[in-house]
N, C-alpha and C positions, 0 to 999 in steps of 0.2 A: 142573309139581310133580308127584309122584304121592302118593297115602295108603296104609300100610303097614296090617298088622291090626289094631296096638296104637293105632293113630287119630294114631301119627306121621307126619309129613310129609317127606318127600326131595326136597330140591333135587336139579337136577342139571344139571349145570352143562357146556353142550357149549364146547368148546372150537374154535373156528373156526380156521382156518388163512387167516393174511391175506394167505401167500402164494401162489402157482400150484406148477406144476411146479418140480421143481427145474432151473435154467438148464442148456443143454447144454453141455458140456464147449467152453471157444474153443480155434477153430483158428491154428495159426503162420501170419502174413501170405505171402499167394506170393510169392516173389522172384521178381523184372523178367525176362524171359526174356534170355539169355543173346545178343550179337549173334553174328550168321554168321559164319564162319571165311571170311575173305580170302585171295584165294591170291596179289593185288597187292601186295609193297613199297607203301608211301607211298614218291613221291619223296624224295630227299634235297636237303637244301638247300642253294644251288648257293654256293659261297666266292667274292665276288668278286674279282676277278683286276686287280690296279691297273697300271697303265700301266706303263712302263720311265722310269728316266730322261729318255732322247733323246728318248720322247713326250712326254713332261710338257713339257721344255725346245721343243719344236716346237711343241705349243700355245701357249707363253706368247709364241715370235716370233709365229705369226701375231697372238694379242689383238692385239701391240703392232704390228702389219701393219695390222691393221684401223683403228686409233687414229689411225693414220699418214691414212690412207685418210676418215676421217670429216674428220678437221681439213682437210686439201687443200681436199676440197669446203664444209666451215664457212667455213673462211677465206677461197675464192673466193668462195665468195656473199657476203661481209659485205662483201666490196672489187668488187660487181659492177659500181660506174659507174666506178670506172677501168677496168676491164678492158674495157669495153664501147665508152669512149672508144678505147683504144688498138686495139681490134678494127676498128670503125669505119673508121676510117683504112683497114688492113690491108684489109678488105672490099672498100669503095670504089676499092683500085686495082686490084685483081683485077676489077670489074666494074663499069668509067669509065662505063658508059653509065646504070649501075639510077639508080633514084629515090632518092632519101631514103628514103622507106617501106619499100624495098626492100630497102635496104640494112641498116637498124634490123629489119627482122624476121631478115635471114640472119643479123646481129649476133647476135642472142637464141637464134638456131637453135641456133649453134655452139658459144655459151658455156654455154648452159646443156644441151646434147647432150653437152658436154666432162665438166662437173660430172656428169649422167646416167651416164656409162660407167663413172666410177670406183667411184660409187653400187653401181652393178650388178656390176663386181667384186668390190667389196668384199662384197657380199649373197652371190654365186654361190658365195665361195672359205668363207665362215661356214658356209654351210648342210653344204656339203661337210667340213668340218674336222668339225662335228655328226656326222654323220652318220659318218666316221671312227670317232670317241673311242666308235663305238657296236658297233665293231669288224666294219666292212664292210670288207672290202676294196677291194671295186671303187671305193669314193668315193676313195681313195686317188690310185687310176690315173686317176678322172675330174678329180681337180687338177691335173694335169699338164697337158690340153690349158690349163684355166684360166686357169694361168700365165703359158703361152706366149700366150693371148691379153690376160692383165696385161701383157707386157711390149710386145705392140700397144699397148692402149691409153694405157701411159704415154708414149711417143715420138708418138701425135699428139696425146694433149692437152696436153703440154710447152708445145705452142707456144700455145697458146691459152688457157691458165692461169697462165702464168708472165712476170711483168712485166718488162720489159726493165732492164738492171743490178741495182744492190743492193737493189733493190725485190723480187725475185724468186727472190732467196737461200731466202728460208723457202720457197716453195712449191717449190725445186729437191731441197734437203734434204728436206722430206716424203714429196714422188712418189721419189725414191731410196730412202728410208730403205721406203716401203711395199714397194717391191717386193725389196727386198734381204733385209728380214724373211722377209718369203712365199718366197722361194727357198731361203731358211736351212732354213725351218720345213719345203716339200715336202722337202730329202733328208733331213732327218732320220727321215720316216715311213719312210723306206726303207730304214733300218740293220738289221742283222740283229736284234737285239733288240726293235724295234717290229715286224720280220714276223713274229717268232716268236710275240708276244704279239696280233696279229692273226688268224694262222693257228690258233691256240690255239682261238678261240672257232668256227672252223669244221669243227674235229677234233671238238670236245665234242656238236657238234649234232647229234641222234641221225638 
């Protein structure tokens, strides 16, 4: 407060700015960096090629053959007591000097070995069929000797797994159906349409 010449007092009011210096102009947000240019295009989505009709029919025949083979093994194992008694007489006639324990042991080996051979053939064919339907042509050719082996196994095991008379008719039917279905399924895998479907995978591969 200052005093003037006439004695009056004059008050000075000093305005103080509450705000500081003016804000700086806001900057626009920086855009994210652009991705680099790729010289390689992304791989195209591969279309699923459906197997032709003969291949589908072949798979159905093979599956039916597997079911028949499993039925041979299961029914034979369930009737093992009657098979054991029958095979004991056969093996005792082949080895007259063998003791009781030796005959029983040989009977078990022959009978269970026959079931194991049938099951092994089914497993081998099932694995190779799965590989064929992954469009691997070599598996189709590998099935040829396996089916020939299947025929040999059928002939060998028929004497041990089929009971004489009418009791053996179901086992004969199952063994015959197993082999006939497998052979028919193999033939269908070599038809031209199936071959074209299998070979197209090899042509498409880089």
